[in-house]
Kinemage of the C-alpha trace (Angstrom):
@kinemage 1
@onewidth
@group {chain A} dominant
@subgroup {mainchain}
@vectorlist {calphas} color= white
{ca unk a 1} P 55.201 -16.216 28.772
{ca unk a 2} L 51.429 -16.422 28.805
{ca unk a 3} L 48.645 -16.992 26.150
{ca unk a 4} L 46.665 -14.316 25.066
{ca unk a 5} L 43.537 -13.901 23.280
{ca unk a 6} L 39.647 -14.985 23.637
{ca unk a 7} L 39.460 -17.724 25.746
{ca unk a 8} L 35.991 -19.908 25.078
{ca unk a 9} L 34.043 -21.323 27.675
{ca unk a 10} L 36.324 -22.081 30.872
{ca unk a 11} L 34.360 -25.049 31.732
{ca unk a 12} L 34.752 -26.953 28.548
{ca unk a 13} L 37.298 -29.042 26.760
{ca unk a 14} L 37.338 -28.173 23.091
{ca unk a 15} L 39.930 -27.425 20.515
{ca unk a 16} L 38.976 -23.706 20.268
{ca unk a 17} L 40.179 -23.179 23.911
{ca unk a 18} L 43.571 -23.481 22.545
{ca unk a 19} L 42.882 -20.862 19.682
{ca unk a 20} L 45.115 -18.191 21.472
{ca unk a 21} L 48.561 -16.143 20.836
{ca unk a 22} L 51.525 -17.518 22.873
{ca unk a 23} L 53.848 -14.569 23.965
{ca unk a 24} L 57.163 -15.339 25.554
{ca unk a 25} L 57.154 -11.800 26.954
{ca unk a 26} L 54.677 -9.464 28.027
{ca unk a 27} L 56.792 -6.708 26.484
{ca unk a 28} L 56.715 -6.572 22.588
{ca unk a 29} L 59.206 -5.099 20.584
{ca unk a 30} L 57.999 -2.798 18.145
{ca unk a 31} L 58.141 -5.441 15.055
{ca unk a 32} L 56.350 -7.880 17.211
{ca unk a 33} L 53.426 -5.211 17.884
{ca unk a 34} L 53.299 -4.600 13.863
{ca unk a 35} L 52.936 -8.121 13.218
{ca unk a 36} L 49.930 -8.502 15.597
{ca unk a 37} L 48.671 -5.371 14.299
{ca unk a 38} L 48.772 -6.816 10.739
{ca unk a 39} L 48.038 -10.500 11.413
{ca unk a 40} L 44.845 -12.295 9.762
{ca unk a 41} L 45.745 -15.845 10.893
{ca unk a 42} L 42.880 -18.579 11.376
{ca unk a 43} L 40.613 -15.568 12.006
{ca unk a 44} L 42.779 -13.776 14.523
{ca unk a 45} L 42.679 -10.071 13.860
{ca unk a 46} L 43.827 -6.730 15.652
{ca unk a 47} L 41.779 -3.400 16.097
{ca unk a 48} L 43.643 -0.180 16.907
{ca unk a 49} L 41.768 2.077 19.240
{ca unk a 50} L 43.212 5.517 19.607
{ca unk a 51} L 43.037 6.589 23.071
{ca unk a 52} L 43.869 10.439 21.933
{ca unk a 53} L 41.609 13.275 21.530
{ca unk a 54} L 41.378 16.749 20.009
{ca unk a 55} L 42.743 19.260 22.210
{ca unk a 56} L 40.045 21.683 21.366
{ca unk a 57} L 36.998 19.162 22.397
{ca unk a 58} L 35.067 19.973 25.172
{ca unk a 59} L 34.898 17.120 27.802
{ca unk a 60} L 37.528 15.792 25.629
{ca unk a 61} L 39.012 13.304 28.246
{ca unk a 62} L 35.696 12.142 29.727
{ca unk a 63} L 34.105 11.419 26.432
{ca unk a 64} L 37.195 9.538 25.071
{ca unk a 65} L 36.978 7.020 28.272
{ca unk a 66} L 33.426 6.446 27.004
{ca unk a 67} L 34.586 6.213 23.137
{ca unk a 68} L 37.229 3.590 23.992
{ca unk a 69} L 35.112 1.398 25.936
{ca unk a 70} L 32.547 1.511 23.196
{ca unk a 71} L 35.140 0.523 20.668
{ca unk a 72} L 35.859 -2.209 22.586
{ca unk a 73} L 32.700 -3.490 23.117
{ca unk a 74} L 32.275 -3.380 18.902
{ca unk a 75} L 35.460 -5.096 18.330
{ca unk a 76} L 34.017 -8.081 20.155
{ca unk a 77} L 30.867 -7.790 18.355
{ca unk a 78} L 32.979 -7.620 14.961
{ca unk a 79} L 35.000 -10.832 15.897
{ca unk a 80} L 38.269 -9.219 16.583
{ca unk a 81} L 40.942 -11.196 18.856
{ca unk a 82} L 42.669 -8.134 19.974
{ca unk a 83} L 42.394 -4.527 20.492
{ca unk a 84} L 45.644 -2.474 20.646
{ca unk a 85} L 44.926 0.677 22.713
{ca unk a 86} L 47.301 3.148 21.144
{ca unk a 87} L 48.724 6.909 21.805
{ca unk a 88} L 50.767 7.099 18.901
{ca unk a 89} L 48.475 9.462 17.335
{ca unk a 90} L 49.777 12.101 19.974
{ca unk a 91} L 50.461 15.561 18.279
{ca unk a 92} L 50.028 19.654 18.310
{ca unk a 93} L 46.404 19.177 18.263
{ca unk a 94} L 45.765 15.480 20.031
{ca unk a 95} L 46.273 14.972 23.833
{ca unk a 96} L 46.804 11.407 25.049
{ca unk a 97} L 44.737 9.980 27.756
{ca unk a 98} L 46.922 8.089 30.358
{ca unk a 99} L 47.737 4.848 29.259
{ca unk a 100} L 46.647 3.072 32.853
{ca unk a 101} L 43.495 5.402 32.619
{ca unk a 102} L 42.699 3.954 29.336
{ca unk a 103} L 43.655 0.437 29.996
{ca unk a 104} L 41.867 0.133 33.323
{ca unk a 105} L 38.767 1.686 31.876
{ca unk a 106} L 38.465 -0.601 29.072
{ca unk a 107} L 39.282 -4.077 31.365
{ca unk a 108} L 36.531 -2.576 33.943
{ca unk a 109} L 34.277 -1.940 31.158
{ca unk a 110} L 34.600 -5.474 29.642
{ca unk a 111} L 34.494 -7.280 33.112
{ca unk a 112} L 30.989 -5.357 34.163
{ca unk a 113} L 29.695 -6.488 30.462
{ca unk a 114} L 30.926 -10.067 30.921
{ca unk a 115} L 33.001 -9.766 28.016
{ca unk a 116} L 36.863 -9.797 28.735
{ca unk a 117} L 37.497 -13.190 28.158
{ca unk a 118} L 36.629 -12.662 24.532
{ca unk a 119} L 39.327 -10.375 23.681
{ca unk a 120} L 43.173 -9.556 24.327
{ca unk a 121} L 44.108 -6.097 25.678
{ca unk a 122} L 47.568 -4.759 24.170
{ca unk a 123} L 48.824 -1.540 25.329
{ca unk a 124} L 50.931 0.624 22.769
{ca unk a 125} L 52.024 3.679 24.747
{ca unk a 126} L 55.183 5.978 24.993
{ca unk a 127} L 54.257 6.472 28.770
{ca unk a 128} L 55.408 2.992 30.195
{ca unk a 129} L 59.278 2.863 31.021
{ca unk a 130} L 59.867 1.660 34.296
{ca unk a 131} L 59.231 -1.804 35.918
{ca unk a 132} L 56.447 -0.207 37.917
{ca unk a 133} L 54.634 1.272 35.057
{ca unk a 134} L 54.512 -2.555 33.253
{ca unk a 135} L 53.526 -3.768 36.957
{ca unk a 136} L 50.425 -1.312 37.176
{ca unk a 137} L 49.324 -2.223 33.108
{ca unk a 138} L 49.533 -5.714 33.530
{ca unk a 139} L 48.014 -5.665 37.131
{ca unk a 140} L 44.942 -3.860 35.627
{ca unk a 141} L 43.976 -5.743 32.634
{ca unk a 142} L 46.901 -5.421 29.805
{ca unk a 143} L 47.713 -8.666 27.704
{ca unk a 144} L 50.860 -7.396 26.427
{ca unk a 145} L 52.791 -3.554 26.427
{ca unk a 146} L 54.593 -2.074 23.557
{ca unk a 147} L 56.754 0.824 25.266
{ca unk a 148} L 57.777 2.373 21.961
{ca unk a 149} L 59.333 5.737 23.645
{ca unk a 150} L 61.530 3.539 26.130
{ca unk a 151} L 63.276 2.105 23.067
{ca unk a 152} L 63.777 5.148 21.053
{ca unk a 153} L 65.099 6.882 24.265
{ca unk a 154} L 67.662 3.690 24.166
{ca unk a 155} L 68.118 4.034 20.579
{ca unk a 156} L 69.464 7.326 20.818
{ca unk a 157} L 71.335 6.856 24.008
{ca unk a 158} L 73.274 4.488 22.083
{ca unk a 159} L 73.671 6.402 19.373
{ca unk a 160} L 75.160 9.117 21.496
{ca unk a 161} L 77.486 6.685 22.801
{ca unk a 162} L 76.131 6.789 26.430
{ca unk a 163} L 75.989 3.004 26.659
{ca unk a 164} L 79.427 1.888 25.954
{ca unk a 165} L 80.108 -0.602 23.459
{ca unk a 166} L 77.930 -3.391 24.783
{ca unk a 167} L 74.885 -3.144 22.373
{ca unk a 168} L 75.947 -3.112 18.583
{ca unk a 169} L 72.579 -3.065 17.137
{ca unk a 170} L 68.802 -2.032 18.187
{ca unk a 171} L 67.782 -6.108 18.813
{ca unk a 172} L 70.484 -6.198 21.221
{ca unk a 173} L 69.157 -2.944 23.120
{ca unk a 174} L 65.602 -4.181 23.136
{ca unk a 175} L 66.711 -7.694 24.058
{ca unk a 176} L 68.418 -6.197 27.158
{ca unk a 177} L 65.461 -3.896 28.347
{ca unk a 178} L 63.151 -6.899 27.986
{ca unk a 179} L 65.258 -8.749 30.275
{ca unk a 180} L 65.871 -6.142 32.791
{ca unk a 181} L 62.054 -5.657 33.187
{ca unk a 182} L 61.286 -9.129 33.091
{ca unk a 183} L 63.496 -9.626 36.298
{ca unk a 184} L 61.923 -6.854 37.745
{ca unk a 185} L 58.462 -8.002 37.399
{ca unk a 186} L 59.350 -11.487 38.612
{ca unk a 187} L 60.781 -9.941 41.677
{ca unk a 188} L 57.533 -7.892 42.279
{ca unk a 189} L 55.386 -11.108 41.664
{ca unk a 190} L 57.652 -13.201 43.856
{ca unk a 191} L 57.116 -10.765 46.729
{ca unk a 192} L 53.423 -11.146 46.307
{ca unk a 193} L 53.756 -15.230 46.417
{ca unk a 194} L 53.010 -15.148 42.645
{ca unk a 195} L 54.695 -17.500 40.357
{ca unk a 196} L 53.161 -17.376 37.123
{ca unk a 197} L 52.298 -13.916 34.707
{ca unk a 198} L 48.775 -15.654 33.949
{ca unk a 199} L 48.014 -15.245 37.838
{ca unk a 200} L 49.205 -11.501 37.925
{ca unk a 201} L 47.169 -10.211 35.121
{ca unk a 202} L 44.361 -8.369 36.279
{ca unk a 203} L 44.928 -9.128 39.794
{ca unk a 204} L 45.251 -5.269 40.821
{ca unk a 205} L 47.211 -6.019 43.821
{ca unk a 206} L 48.020 -2.340 44.429
{ca unk a 207} L 46.317 0.468 47.015
{ca unk a 208} L 45.787 3.893 45.134
{ca unk a 209} L 47.438 7.022 46.826
{ca unk a 210} L 45.885 10.190 46.136
{ca unk a 211} L 42.887 8.894 43.628
{ca unk a 212} L 39.332 10.070 44.252
{ca unk a 213} L 36.196 7.508 44.290
{ca unk a 214} L 35.291 8.544 40.764
{ca unk a 215} L 38.491 7.603 39.059
{ca unk a 216} L 38.814 4.249 41.130
{ca unk a 217} L 34.880 3.175 40.189
{ca unk a 218} L 35.529 4.059 36.658
{ca unk a 219} L 38.935 2.635 35.750
{ca unk a 220} L 40.308 0.731 38.972
{ca unk a 221} L 37.093 -0.890 40.567
{ca unk a 222} L 38.058 -2.637 43.872
{ca unk a 223} L 41.124 -1.086 44.539
{ca unk a 224} L 41.777 0.778 47.855
{ca unk a 225} L 41.738 4.541 48.046
{ca unk a 226} L 42.215 5.484 51.621
{ca unk a 227} L 43.610 8.955 50.914
{ca unk a 228} L 41.310 10.201 48.343
{ca unk a 229} L 42.692 13.010 46.148
{ca unk a 230} L 42.227 13.876 42.488
{ca unk a 231} L 39.329 13.300 40.600
{ca unk a 232} L 38.776 12.504 36.451
{ca unk a 233} L 38.613 16.663 35.785
{ca unk a 234} L 41.763 17.229 37.660
{ca unk a 235} L 43.437 14.405 36.014
{ca unk a 236} L 42.177 16.048 32.421
{ca unk a 237} L 43.605 19.286 33.578
{ca unk a 238} L 46.895 17.409 34.380
{ca unk a 239} L 47.137 15.895 30.681
{ca unk a 240} L 46.456 19.363 29.237
{ca unk a 241} L 49.524 20.804 31.196
{ca unk a 242} L 51.678 18.060 30.121
{ca unk a 243} L 50.509 18.547 26.685
{ca unk a 244} L 51.556 22.225 26.604
{ca unk a 245} L 54.864 21.418 28.001
{ca unk a 246} L 55.555 19.420 24.789
{ca unk a 247} L 53.602 21.295 22.501
{ca unk a 248} L 54.151 25.125 23.608
{ca unk a 249} L 51.994 27.875 21.853
{ca unk a 250} L 54.847 30.180 21.979
{ca unk a 251} L 58.365 29.253 19.848
{ca unk a 252} L 60.530 30.731 22.868
{ca unk a 253} L 58.775 28.440 25.340
{ca unk a 254} L 60.106 25.050 23.893
{ca unk a 255} L 62.799 23.490 25.888
{ca unk a 256} L 65.080 20.640 24.924
{ca unk a 257} L 64.594 19.005 28.351
{ca unk a 258} L 61.524 18.068 30.845
{ca unk a 259} L 61.327 19.539 34.141
{ca unk a 260} L 62.824 17.091 37.220
{ca unk a 261} L 60.250 16.636 39.666
{ca unk a 262} L 62.945 15.251 42.097
{ca unk a 263} L 61.468 11.818 42.077
{ca unk a 264} L 64.534 9.853 41.303
{ca unk a 265} L 67.150 12.332 42.467
{ca unk a 266} L 66.740 15.085 45.078
{ca unk a 267} L 66.336 18.575 43.602
{ca unk a 268} L 65.760 21.515 45.898
{ca unk a 269} L 62.414 22.764 43.812
{ca unk a 270} L 61.207 19.308 43.311
{ca unk a 271} L 59.451 16.809 45.498
């Protein structure tokens, strides 16, 4: 559990210091996210920032990183308490940024401008599903995460009777997922000798493999990347290819299953 939102002056002890939102878990259910999204309590309000861009836009990937950073600074100027970085607007014509790229870019932009403590960052993404994804987002500045697609995948599996009789409703499924993620994150934190989520948040205790310095400097400043690798332009191309898999131009290219790259189970044609 931890507190999120504007922190006030860290060297003072005033009632304003306590004016923050307490969360008992960094993973938010859809209902919790909706509550925060529409909250207007004692001046606490949220602003949704769209992290998708038009597929026809030239240099859309880089321009969107610039845009969401500017919108985050504007949200602080407009006295919002939270920003919600959302890829919910993904569609045939809109391509999402990587949630981690978006979160890291906004976090470091605010750190560089000495504004990070003035706002909470919440990530609404279909990308985060495993423990490591949640650890990365938290380690690079996310205060809370709503993995809506992970929930929807579980609901679908439950409907198809793939999960047995243990989960009578959606709430039981969400609680089980949150419990599993919490145990996984605590295990990762314990290996680093960290006992509270507050200490792990934004600590970026990772080393990058396969990312060039322009990506690191922009989104993950201070992270070691000794192997180097892809740059922002190549990441944009990769995102375009992924989008085409989900929304192919020709109807006959549509598929009901995504390719298996062999990361979890050995595949002859995979890694």
